[in-house]
C-alpha positions as CSV (number, residue, x, y, z in Angstrom):
1,M,-4.6,-2.0,-1.7
2,I,-0.9,-0.7,-1.5
3,T,1.7,-3.1,-2.0
4,G,5.3,-3.4,-3.3
5,D,4.7,-6.5,-5.0
6,H,4.8,-6.9,-9.0
7,P,1.6,-5.4,-10.7
8,H,0.2,-8.8,-12.5
9,T,0.6,-10.4,-8.6
10,A,-1.0,-7.1,-7.1
11,R,-4.2,-7.7,-10.3
12,A,-4.5,-11.1,-9.5
13,I,-4.6,-10.5,-5.5
14,A,-7.2,-7.8,-6.2
15,L,-9.3,-9.8,-8.8
16,E,-9.6,-13.3,-6.5
17,V,-10.5,-10.9,-3.7
18,G,-12.9,-9.0,-5.6
19,L,-11.7,-5.5,-5.1
20,I,-10.8,-4.6,-8.6
21,R,-12.7,-5.8,-12.1
22,P,-10.6,-7.2,-15.2
23,G,-9.4,-4.1,-17.2
24,D,-9.5,-1.9,-13.7
25,K,-6.5,0.6,-13.7
26,I,-3.3,-0.1,-11.6
27,L,-1.1,2.7,-10.8
28,T,2.6,1.6,-10.3
29,G,5.4,3.5,-8.2
30,K,7.1,4.3,-11.5
31,E,3.8,5.8,-12.5
32,L,3.5,7.8,-9.7
33,E,6.9,9.2,-9.7
34,R,6.1,10.7,-13.1
35,L,3.3,12.7,-12.1
36,P,4.0,16.2,-10.1
37,E,2.6,15.3,-6.3
38,E,0.1,18.4,-6.5
39,Q,-1.5,16.1,-9.3
40,W,-1.9,12.6,-7.4
41,K,-5.1,13.6,-5.7
42,G,-6.5,13.7,-9.3
43,H,-5.3,10.4,-10.3
44,I,-6.0,8.7,-7.0
45,Q,-9.5,8.8,-6.6
46,D,-10.0,6.0,-9.2
47,V,-7.6,3.8,-8.6
48,K,-8.0,0.7,-5.9
49,V,-4.6,-0.8,-6.7
50,F,-1.1,0.7,-6.2
51,A,1.9,-1.8,-7.1
52,Q,5.4,-1.6,-6.7
53,V,5.2,1.5,-4.2
54,L,8.0,2.3,-2.4
55,P,7.7,3.3,1.0
56,H,7.5,6.6,0.5
57,H,4.8,6.4,-2.0
58,R,3.3,4.7,0.5
59,Y,3.4,7.1,3.2
60,K,2.2,9.7,0.9
61,L,-0.8,8.1,-0.5
62,I,-2.0,7.1,2.8
63,N,-1.7,10.7,3.9
64,L,-3.6,11.5,0.4
65,F,-6.3,9.4,1.3
66,K,-7.0,10.9,5.0
67,E,-6.8,14.3,3.6
68,M,-9.7,13.4,1.2
69,G,-11.9,12.1,3.9
70,Y,-10.8,8.5,3.8
71,V,-10.3,6.2,6.8
72,V,-7.2,4.3,5.8
73,A,-5.9,1.2,7.6
74,M,-2.4,-0.6,6.9
75,T,-0.9,-3.4,7.9
76,G,3.1,-4.2,7.4
77,D,5.9,-6.6,8.4
78,G,8.9,-4.5,8.2
79,I,10.7,-1.6,9.2
80,N,10.2,0.1,5.8
81,D,6.2,0.0,6.5
82,A,6.6,1.7,10.1
83,P,5.6,5.4,8.6
84,A,2.7,4.3,6.4
85,V,1.7,2.2,9.6
86,K,2.1,5.0,12.0
87,A,-0.1,7.3,9.6
88,A,-2.7,5.4,9.1
89,H,-6.0,5.5,11.4
90,D,-6.0,1.6,11.9
91,S,-2.9,0.0,11.9
92,H,-1.0,-3.8,12.5
93,G,2.5,-4.2,12.3
94,Q,3.9,-7.7,12.8
95,K,7.5,-8.3,14.8
96,R,9.4,-11.4,13.3
97,D,11.9,-13.3,13.9
98,P,14.6,-12.7,12.1
99,C,16.4,-15.8,12.7
100,H,14.0,-18.2,11.7
101,P,13.7,-18.4,8.0
102,G,10.6,-17.1,6.6
103,G,9.9,-15.1,9.8
104,C,8.2,-16.8,12.5
105,L,5.1,-13.9,13.6
106,L,6.1,-13.5,17.0
107,D,3.4,-10.7,18.6
108,D,1.3,-7.7,17.1
109,Y,2.6,-4.2,18.2
């Protein structure tokens, strides 16, 4: 799970759906920034949740997981998600009505 949400929110959701167990590591975008990119592969294999990641982190993570042989799915609802959505094996973006508060779902693309 790769999200821009706060780590507490990401942990709660991941626990609720059974993706992680209490005490499992969550890696944040700030922690990724501190690691040299050549070390990312060694750190991401054991992490199931990435929180507060920026769009360029998502893109890099998706490509690394693909290089490691994983099949990657991505969904996004903003223009900042487009590079990662395009990079994934399976992807679904959503167009939203910008005039409607909360952005009504219009269509999949």
